[in-house]
C-alpha positions as CSV (number, residue, x, y, z in Angstrom):
1,M,34.7,-44.9,8.3
2,A,32.3,-44.7,11.4
3,K,28.5,-44.4,10.2
4,R,27.5,-40.5,11.5
5,D,24.4,-40.5,14.2
6,Y,20.9,-40.6,12.0
7,Y,19.5,-38.0,13.7
8,E,23.0,-35.9,13.4
9,V,22.9,-36.6,9.4
10,L,19.4,-35.4,9.2
11,G,19.9,-32.0,11.7
12,V,17.1,-33.1,14.0
13,G,16.8,-34.0,17.6
14,R,16.6,-36.8,19.3
15,D,13.0,-36.1,20.1
16,A,12.0,-34.8,16.4
17,G,8.3,-35.5,15.5
18,E,7.4,-37.8,12.5
19,E,6.3,-34.4,10.4
20,D,9.9,-33.1,11.7
21,L,12.2,-36.2,10.1
22,K,9.6,-35.5,6.9
23,R,11.1,-32.2,6.2
24,A,14.2,-32.3,7.0
25,Y,14.5,-35.6,5.2
26,R,12.6,-33.8,2.3
27,K,15.0,-30.7,2.2
28,L,18.3,-32.9,1.8
29,A,16.7,-35.4,-0.4
30,M,16.5,-32.2,-3.0
31,K,19.3,-30.5,-1.9
32,Y,21.3,-33.9,-2.6
33,H,19.7,-35.5,-5.3
34,P,21.5,-37.0,-8.1
35,D,19.6,-35.1,-10.6
36,R,20.6,-31.5,-9.2
37,N,24.3,-33.2,-8.7
38,Q,25.3,-34.6,-11.7
39,G,28.7,-36.3,-11.4
40,D,28.9,-35.9,-7.9
41,K,30.3,-38.4,-6.2
42,Q,30.3,-37.0,-2.6
43,A,25.9,-35.3,-3.4
44,E,25.5,-38.9,-4.4
45,A,27.0,-40.6,-1.0
46,R,25.4,-37.8,1.0
47,F,22.0,-38.6,-0.8
48,K,22.4,-42.7,0.2
49,E,23.0,-41.6,3.8
50,V,20.1,-39.0,4.2
51,N,18.1,-41.9,2.3
52,E,18.8,-44.8,5.3
53,A,19.0,-42.1,7.9
54,Y,15.4,-41.4,7.1
55,D,14.3,-45.0,6.5
56,V,15.2,-46.0,9.7
57,L,13.7,-43.0,11.7
58,K,10.7,-42.9,9.9
59,D,9.9,-46.5,11.1
60,A,8.6,-46.7,15.0
61,E,10.2,-50.4,15.6
62,K,13.7,-49.4,13.6
63,R,13.4,-45.8,15.4
64,A,13.4,-47.7,19.2
65,A,15.7,-50.1,18.2
66,Y,18.1,-47.7,17.0
67,D,17.8,-45.5,20.0
68,R,18.7,-48.4,22.4
69,Y,21.6,-50.1,20.7
70,G,22.6,-47.3,17.7
71,H,23.9,-48.5,14.3
72,A,24.4,-52.1,15.8
73,A,20.7,-53.0,16.1
74,F,21.2,-53.6,12.5
75,E,23.8,-55.6,12.1
76,P,23.4,-59.7,11.8
77,A,24.6,-60.0,15.1
78,M,22.3,-58.6,16.8
79,G,20.0,-60.4,15.1
80,G,17.7,-57.2,13.9
81,G,17.4,-58.2,10.1
82,Y,16.4,-54.6,9.4
83,A,18.6,-54.3,6.5
84,A,18.7,-50.9,7.0
85,G,21.2,-50.3,4.6
86,G,20.5,-52.3,1.9
87,H,17.2,-51.0,1.1
88,G,15.2,-54.8,0.2
89,A,14.3,-54.7,-3.6
90,G,13.4,-51.2,-4.3
91,G,16.9,-50.5,-5.0
92,P,19.5,-47.8,-3.0
93,F,16.4,-45.0,-3.1
94,G,13.5,-47.6,-2.6
95,G,12.7,-46.8,1.4
96,A,12.0,-43.4,2.5
97,F,12.1,-41.9,-1.0
98,E,9.3,-44.2,-2.2
99,D,7.4,-43.0,0.6
100,I,7.5,-39.3,-0.4
101,F,6.9,-40.4,-3.7
102,E,3.3,-42.1,-2.6
103,E,2.3,-39.3,-0.5
104,M,3.0,-36.7,-3.6
105,F,1.3,-38.6,-6.4
106,G,0.0,-41.3,-4.8
107,R,-3.9,-39.6,-5.5
108,F,-3.1,-40.0,-9.4
109,T,-2.6,-43.3,-9.3
110,G,-5.4,-44.5,-7.2
111,R,-3.2,-45.9,-3.9
112,G,-2.8,-43.9,-0.4
113,P,0.5,-44.0,1.4
114,G,2.0,-47.3,2.2
115,G,0.9,-48.4,-1.6
116,R,-2.4,-49.7,-0.2
117,A,-5.1,-49.9,-3.1
118,A,-7.4,-46.7,-2.3
119,G,-10.8,-49.0,-2.5
120,R,-12.4,-46.8,0.7
121,G,-15.3,-45.7,0.0
122,A,-17.4,-42.7,-1.1
123,D,-18.6,-40.1,1.3
124,L,-22.0,-39.4,1.4
125,R,-23.8,-35.9,2.4
126,Q,-27.3,-35.9,3.7
127,Q,-29.4,-33.1,5.0
128,V,-31.6,-32.6,8.0
129,E,-33.9,-30.1,8.6
130,I,-35.0,-28.6,12.3
131,S,-37.2,-25.9,13.7
132,L,-34.8,-23.0,15.5
133,E,-36.6,-24.7,18.6
134,E,-34.7,-28.3,18.1
135,A,-31.2,-26.4,17.5
136,F,-32.1,-24.2,21.3
137,S,-32.8,-27.9,23.3
138,G,-31.1,-30.1,20.8
139,T,-32.5,-33.6,19.5
140,K,-32.2,-36.6,18.1
141,K,-33.2,-37.4,14.1
142,T,-33.6,-40.5,12.1
143,I,-33.0,-40.3,8.3
144,R,-32.7,-42.2,5.4
145,V,-29.4,-42.8,3.7
146,P,-29.2,-44.8,0.0
147,T,-26.1,-45.8,0.2
148,L,-24.0,-49.2,-0.8
149,V,-23.1,-51.4,2.4
150,A,-21.5,-54.9,2.5
151,C,-23.1,-57.6,0.8
152,E,-24.1,-60.1,3.5
153,A,-23.6,-63.3,1.5
154,C,-20.1,-62.9,0.7
155,S,-19.1,-60.6,4.1
156,G,-18.2,-58.2,1.3
157,T,-15.4,-60.1,0.0
158,G,-17.3,-60.4,-3.2
159,A,-16.3,-64.1,-3.5
160,E,-18.6,-66.7,-3.6
161,G,-17.8,-69.0,-0.8
162,G,-16.4,-65.7,1.4
163,S,-12.5,-64.9,1.9
164,A,-11.8,-68.2,1.3
165,A,-12.3,-68.1,-2.6
166,V,-10.6,-64.6,-2.5
167,Q,-6.7,-65.4,-4.1
168,T,-3.6,-63.6,-4.2
169,C,-3.2,-61.9,-7.5
170,A,-0.3,-63.9,-8.7
171,A,1.0,-60.6,-11.2
172,C,1.8,-58.5,-8.5
173,H,1.7,-60.3,-5.3
174,G,-0.9,-58.7,-3.7
175,A,0.7,-55.2,-4.5
176,G,-1.8,-53.7,-6.1
177,K,1.1,-52.3,-8.2
178,I,3.2,-53.0,-10.9
179,R,6.5,-51.4,-9.9
180,A,9.7,-50.4,-12.7
181,Q,13.1,-48.3,-12.1
182,Q,13.5,-45.8,-14.5
183,G,16.9,-44.1,-13.3
184,F,16.4,-42.8,-9.6
185,F,13.1,-42.4,-9.8
186,L,10.3,-45.4,-8.9
187,I,7.6,-45.6,-11.6
188,E,4.4,-47.6,-10.2
189,R,1.3,-48.5,-12.2
190,T,-2.0,-50.0,-10.8
191,C,-2.0,-53.9,-11.2
192,P,-4.4,-54.4,-14.3
193,T,-4.8,-58.3,-13.3
194,C,-6.8,-57.4,-10.0
195,G,-7.5,-53.5,-10.8
196,G,-5.3,-52.5,-7.8
197,Q,-6.9,-54.7,-5.2
198,G,-4.5,-56.8,-4.4
199,R,-6.9,-60.4,-4.9
200,V,-8.6,-62.1,-7.5
201,I,-12.0,-63.5,-7.0
202,K,-12.6,-66.6,-9.1
203,N,-16.2,-67.3,-8.1
204,P,-17.6,-63.8,-8.0
205,C,-20.7,-63.5,-5.6
206,K,-23.8,-64.4,-7.3
207,V,-25.5,-61.6,-5.2
208,C,-23.2,-58.6,-5.3
209,A,-21.8,-60.2,-9.0
210,G,-18.3,-59.6,-7.2
211,A,-18.4,-56.0,-6.0
212,G,-18.8,-57.0,-2.5
213,R,-20.9,-54.0,-2.1
214,V,-25.0,-54.1,-2.5
215,Q,-28.0,-50.9,-2.9
216,R,-29.8,-50.3,0.3
217,D,-31.7,-47.9,2.2
218,R,-30.3,-47.3,5.6
219,A,-31.8,-45.8,8.7
220,L,-29.5,-43.8,10.8
221,S,-30.4,-41.8,14.2
222,V,-28.3,-38.2,13.8
223,T,-27.5,-37.0,17.5
224,I,-27.7,-32.6,17.1
225,P,-26.3,-31.0,19.7
226,A,-27.7,-28.1,21.5
227,G,-27.0,-24.7,20.2
228,V,-26.3,-25.9,16.5
229,E,-26.2,-23.3,14.1
230,D,-27.7,-23.3,10.5
231,G,-25.2,-24.5,7.7
232,T,-23.0,-26.7,10.2
233,R,-21.6,-30.3,9.2
234,I,-21.5,-33.1,11.1
235,R,-19.6,-36.0,10.7
236,L,-20.4,-39.7,11.1
237,A,-17.4,-41.5,10.6
238,G,-17.6,-44.8,9.0
239,E,-21.7,-44.2,7.9
240,G,-20.2,-43.7,4.0
241,E,-20.3,-45.9,1.8
242,A,-19.0,-49.8,2.5
243,G,-15.7,-49.8,1.3
244,V,-14.7,-51.8,-1.9
245,R,-14.1,-55.8,-1.1
246,G,-13.5,-55.0,2.6
247,A,-11.7,-51.6,2.5
248,P,-12.8,-49.3,5.0
249,P,-16.5,-47.5,4.7
250,G,-16.5,-43.6,3.7
251,D,-17.9,-40.8,6.5
252,L,-21.5,-39.2,6.2
253,Y,-21.3,-35.6,6.5
254,V,-24.7,-34.0,7.3
255,D,-25.0,-30.2,7.0
256,V,-28.1,-29.2,9.4
257,A,-30.5,-26.5,7.9
258,V,-32.5,-24.5,10.8
259,R,-36.1,-23.4,9.5
260,P,-36.7,-19.7,9.7
261,H,-39.1,-18.8,12.5
262,P,-42.2,-16.6,12.9
263,I,-41.3,-14.5,15.7
264,F,-37.6,-15.5,16.8
265,H,-34.6,-14.5,14.7
266,R,-31.4,-16.0,15.4
267,E,-27.7,-13.9,15.6
268,G,-25.3,-16.2,16.9
269,A,-26.4,-16.8,20.6
270,N,-28.3,-13.9,20.5
271,I,-32.5,-13.6,19.7
272,F,-34.3,-10.8,18.6
273,I,-38.1,-10.6,18.8
274,R,-39.9,-7.4,17.8
275,V,-43.4,-6.5,19.9
276,P,-45.8,-4.0,18.2
277,L,-47.1,-1.9,21.3
278,R,-50.0,0.4,20.8
279,M,-49.9,4.1,21.0
280,T,-51.2,4.3,24.5
281,Q,-49.2,1.5,25.3
282,A,-45.8,3.2,24.2
283,A,-47.3,6.6,25.3
284,L,-48.1,5.5,29.0
285,G,-45.5,2.7,29.6
286,G,-46.1,-0.4,31.4
287,P,-45.8,-4.1,32.0
288,I,-45.6,-6.7,28.9
289,E,-45.2,-10.4,28.7
290,V,-42.4,-11.5,25.8
291,P,-42.0,-15.0,24.7
292,T,-39.1,-17.0,25.2
293,I,-36.6,-20.0,22.8
294,D,-37.0,-22.1,25.8
295,G,-41.0,-21.8,25.7
296,G,-41.6,-19.5,28.9
297,R,-42.2,-16.1,29.1
298,A,-40.4,-12.8,30.7
299,R,-42.2,-9.6,31.7
300,L,-40.9,-6.5,30.9
301,T,-41.6,-2.8,32.1
302,I,-42.1,-0.3,29.4
303,P,-41.3,3.3,30.4
304,P,-43.5,5.8,29.6
305,G,-42.8,7.6,26.6
306,T,-41.0,4.6,24.5
307,Q,-40.4,5.3,21.2
308,S,-40.7,3.0,17.9
309,G,-37.3,0.8,17.6
310,E,-36.0,1.1,21.1
311,K,-34.6,-2.0,22.3
312,F,-34.7,-3.8,25.5
313,R,-32.0,-6.3,26.6
314,L,-32.7,-9.5,28.7
315,R,-29.7,-11.0,30.0
316,G,-29.3,-15.3,30.0
317,K,-32.7,-14.9,28.0
318,G,-31.0,-16.1,24.2
319,F,-29.9,-18.8,22.5
320,S,-27.7,-22.1,24.3
321,V,-24.3,-22.1,23.1
322,L,-22.6,-25.1,21.3
323,R,-21.1,-27.3,23.9
324,S,-21.4,-24.8,27.0
325,A,-24.1,-24.0,29.6
326,A,-24.1,-20.5,28.9
327,R,-26.8,-18.6,27.2
328,G,-26.8,-15.6,25.1
329,D,-28.8,-12.3,25.5
330,M,-32.4,-11.3,24.4
331,Y,-33.2,-8.1,22.6
332,V,-36.9,-6.5,22.3
333,E,-37.3,-4.2,19.6
334,V,-40.4,-1.8,20.1
335,A,-42.5,-1.2,17.1
336,V,-45.0,1.3,18.2
337,E,-48.2,1.0,16.1
338,T,-50.4,4.5,14.9
339,P,-54.0,3.5,15.4
340,Q,-56.4,2.6,12.3
341,N,-59.9,2.0,11.6
342,L,-60.8,4.2,14.6
343,T,-64.0,4.1,15.8
344,R,-66.2,8.0,16.1
345,R,-65.4,7.8,20.0
346,Q,-61.7,7.0,19.0
347,R,-61.5,10.2,16.5
348,E,-63.0,12.6,18.9
349,L,-60.3,11.4,22.2
350,L,-57.4,12.0,19.5
351,E,-58.9,15.2,18.0
352,E,-58.8,16.5,22.2
353,F,-55.6,14.7,22.7
354,E,-54.0,16.5,19.3
355,A,-55.6,20.2,20.3
356,E,-54.7,19.9,23.9
357,A,-51.3,18.8,22.7
358,A,-50.8,21.6,20.6
359,K,-51.6,24.1,23.3
360,T,-48.5,22.7,25.7
361,G,-45.8,21.8,22.4
362,R,-44.2,19.6,24.9
363,S,-45.9,16.1,24.4
364,S,-43.6,15.3,20.7
365,P,-40.4,16.7,21.4
366,E,-39.0,15.5,18.6
367,S,-41.5,16.2,15.9
368,E,-42.1,19.9,17.4
369,G,-37.8,20.6,17.3
370,F,-38.2,19.3,13.5
371,F,-40.6,21.8,12.5
372,A,-39.1,24.6,14.6
373,R,-36.3,24.0,12.3
374,V,-38.5,23.8,9.4
375,K,-39.4,26.9,10.3
376,E,-36.6,28.7,10.7
377,F,-34.6,27.0,7.2
378,W,-37.8,29.1,5.2
379,D,-37.6,32.2,7.5
380,G,-34.2,32.2,6.5
381,L,-34.7,32.2,2.7
382,S,-37.3,34.7,3.1
383,G,-35.0,37.3,5.0
384,G,-32.1,36.4,2.2
385,R,-34.9,37.3,-0.7
């Protein structure tokens, strides 16, 4: 019987991506798995067909050959040697099903996808504190990070004399794991001989004692972009701990802390500032100057009769926006200050002002209106008795 098209077997189009193939395979593998269909020869054959199709299409080289030549790409006459239907040493369910197994359970066995030993260096975290002005304009900071770095004496191999002294583990043949087939499942465990590294060291490096890493402080320059917010985390790829014996390093995550400012308060891209005014300034109005976050000055005209708590908006005078040339707005909140520690003359002037205000009854409309309503309230209570 002629083989079915692999894309048809998985129920996907020829333009299907890696995730589409994986989803289709998982669904069909669960449906036709022999444990769910015990004694069903048709389901078992379908399961093998699904595994064979996915084993080819998940591999970029095999898929390219299949797209060009079809099933003939894997026949001996083509010289392909891919053994699409043979499955190699893993048995009839070794190829594709093994990949899903590793993805699901690799984290518990100390392996990553593809069966490689997970010797990647640990990720590190560091905090850097900056001022609000630095967050506005952007800055560069040098931080010192205590970490594990590759041993220079052995070039990170852990062996005396470098990589030439490192040998492939005879127990696992460099795989870092030992496999055992139990029914339809492939059980794996870390190789006890090499500890999952796939390599053994006969003569450990005297400097790092075979670890391939040594403790050292590193000075790193961190670029902090303009517009960064408090709590932002910056990732520096490959700047974490060195990997075990040549494995990839981890990453460094820098947490940015922005110090509170004595004048400005930031909310997103907007800046807020509270400006106290003398009672006479608020009453008479007039121009004032306020500072801006970029170090400049902004001129603002206060209208006569301004009340405490009123806000004035200055467009484009706020904070910088991350990865943009735009800026937010600045809001000036007025706080009218009641005069204190009056001189004799100041007190006389205020008494004269109060006497004149009482005659006209128009200087403080909100106050006068309130007390007028209070009087009506009391009069109403008196009349009801």
